[in-house]
C-alpha positions as CSV (number, residue, x, y, z in Angstrom):
1,M,0.0,0.0,0.0
2,R,2.9,2.3,0.7
3,H,4.0,1.6,-2.8
4,F,0.6,2.6,-4.1
5,V,0.5,5.9,-2.1
6,A,4.0,6.8,-3.2
7,V,3.2,6.3,-6.9
8,F,0.0,8.3,-6.4
9,L,1.8,11.2,-4.7
10,V,4.6,11.2,-7.3
11,T,2.2,11.3,-10.3
12,T,0.1,14.0,-8.6
13,L,3.1,16.2,-7.9
14,A,4.4,15.6,-11.4
15,G,1.1,16.7,-12.9
16,C,1.3,20.0,-10.9
17,L,4.9,20.8,-11.7
18,A,5.0,20.1,-15.4
19,T,1.8,21.3,-16.9
20,P,2.3,21.5,-20.6
21,K,1.1,24.7,-22.3
22,L,-1.2,24.0,-25.1
23,P,-1.5,26.3,-28.1
24,P,-4.6,28.5,-27.9
25,A,-7.6,26.6,-29.4
26,E,-9.1,28.2,-32.4
27,P,-12.7,29.2,-31.9
28,E,-15.2,26.8,-33.4
29,P,-17.1,28.3,-36.3
30,V,-20.5,29.5,-35.3
31,K,-23.3,28.0,-37.2
32,Q,-25.7,30.6,-38.3
33,S,-29.3,29.7,-38.3
34,V,-32.3,31.3,-39.9
35,A,-34.2,33.5,-37.5
36,P,-37.5,32.1,-36.5
37,K,-40.6,33.7,-38.2
38,P,-42.1,36.4,-36.1
39,A,-45.3,35.6,-34.4
40,K,-48.4,36.8,-36.3
41,A,-50.0,39.8,-34.7
42,A,-53.6,39.7,-34.0
43,H,-55.5,40.9,-37.0
44,R,-57.3,44.1,-36.3
45,K,-59.8,45.8,-38.6
46,M,-58.8,49.3,-39.6
47,P,-61.4,52.0,-39.1
48,V,-63.2,53.1,-42.2
49,V,-62.7,56.7,-43.0
50,T,-64.9,58.4,-45.5
51,V,-63.9,61.7,-47.2
52,N,-66.3,63.9,-49.0
53,P,-64.2,65.9,-51.5
54,Q,-65.3,69.5,-52.1
55,P,-64.8,70.9,-55.5
56,M,-62.1,73.5,-55.7
57,P,-63.2,77.0,-56.8
58,Q,-62.0,78.0,-60.2
59,T,-59.6,80.8,-60.0
60,A,-57.2,82.3,-62.5
61,A,-53.9,80.4,-62.6
62,A,-51.2,82.4,-60.9
63,P,-48.1,82.7,-63.1
64,L,-45.2,80.5,-62.1
65,P,-42.2,82.2,-60.6
66,K,-39.2,82.6,-62.9
67,S,-37.3,80.0,-61.1
68,A,-40.0,77.3,-61.7
69,I,-39.7,77.6,-65.5
70,N,-36.8,76.0,-67.4
71,D,-35.8,78.9,-69.6
72,D,-32.8,77.1,-71.2
73,P,-33.6,77.0,-75.0
74,K,-31.4,73.9,-75.3
75,Q,-34.3,71.9,-74.0
76,L,-35.9,72.2,-77.4
77,F,-33.4,69.8,-79.1
78,G,-35.0,66.5,-80.0
79,L,-38.5,67.5,-79.0
80,A,-41.4,66.5,-81.3
81,G,-43.4,69.2,-83.0
82,H,-46.5,68.7,-80.8
83,R,-44.3,69.2,-77.7
84,I,-43.1,72.5,-79.1
85,S,-46.7,73.6,-79.6
86,D,-47.5,72.6,-76.0
87,L,-44.6,74.7,-74.8
88,L,-44.8,77.7,-77.0
89,G,-48.3,77.6,-78.5
90,P,-48.9,78.0,-82.3
91,A,-46.0,79.4,-84.3
92,N,-46.4,82.9,-85.8
93,F,-44.9,81.7,-89.1
94,I,-44.3,78.2,-90.6
95,R,-42.2,77.6,-93.7
96,R,-41.9,74.2,-95.3
97,D,-38.7,73.6,-97.2
98,G,-38.3,70.0,-98.5
99,P,-38.0,67.6,-95.6
100,A,-37.7,70.5,-93.1
101,E,-40.1,73.0,-91.5
102,V,-39.1,76.2,-89.9
103,W,-41.4,77.5,-87.1
104,Q,-40.9,81.1,-86.2
105,Y,-42.0,82.7,-82.9
106,R,-41.9,86.4,-82.6
107,A,-41.8,88.5,-79.4
108,K,-41.2,92.2,-78.8
109,A,-37.5,91.5,-77.8
110,C,-36.5,88.5,-79.8
111,V,-37.2,86.0,-82.6
112,L,-37.0,82.3,-82.3
113,D,-36.6,80.1,-85.4
114,I,-37.0,76.3,-84.8
115,Y,-35.8,73.9,-87.5
116,L,-37.7,70.6,-87.5
117,Y,-36.9,67.5,-89.6
118,K,-38.8,64.3,-90.1
119,T,-37.3,61.4,-88.2
120,V,-39.3,58.2,-88.1
121,G,-42.4,60.0,-89.4
122,T,-42.3,62.7,-86.7
123,L,-41.1,66.2,-86.9
124,T,-38.3,66.8,-84.3
125,V,-36.2,69.8,-83.5
126,A,-32.7,69.6,-85.0
127,H,-31.7,73.2,-84.6
128,F,-32.9,76.6,-83.3
129,D,-31.9,80.2,-83.7
130,L,-32.8,82.7,-80.9
131,R,-31.8,86.2,-81.6
132,K,-32.5,89.7,-80.2
133,R,-34.4,92.3,-82.1
134,R,-32.6,95.6,-82.8
135,K,-34.0,97.6,-80.0
136,A,-34.0,94.8,-77.4
137,T,-32.1,95.4,-74.2
138,L,-32.6,92.1,-72.5
139,P,-30.6,88.9,-73.4
140,P,-32.4,86.4,-75.7
141,R,-32.8,83.9,-72.8
142,H,-35.1,86.3,-71.0
143,C,-37.1,86.7,-74.1
144,F,-37.3,82.9,-74.4
145,H,-38.7,82.9,-70.9
146,G,-41.4,85.3,-72.1
147,L,-42.2,83.1,-75.0
148,L,-42.7,80.1,-72.7
149,I,-45.0,82.1,-70.5
150,A,-47.0,83.4,-73.5
151,G,-47.4,79.9,-74.8
152,R,-49.2,78.7,-71.6
């Protein structure tokens, strides 16, 4: 029995003295799972709301402020003829010359010539010429703004 106790003590002490250092264990990959579906909320009926619309009184349309109107004449490129009529109204003068049409819009301060050509059966803007009249003091872009307002 002494022999057994001696072996037991030696092995126990040997275990305390020479503890081998193990390399740090790598973390195990975490398995991702799909979140469970949320519980269904109790179905509640929404209250019924009725609205009785009132007709709006007819008033004269207020002019749009200058900043709300795109007065860049480059917006005309590629537009179809009917869109030009929507923007500027009917032309003051139309000249047909072969496959082209020239629509002229005249204002007190400027003249706008729009050159339309048929592409795929539709007249579209290929070029325009916006010029001041002799006695005009404002730049042509301001005049184009006036043409847009007059066409509404």
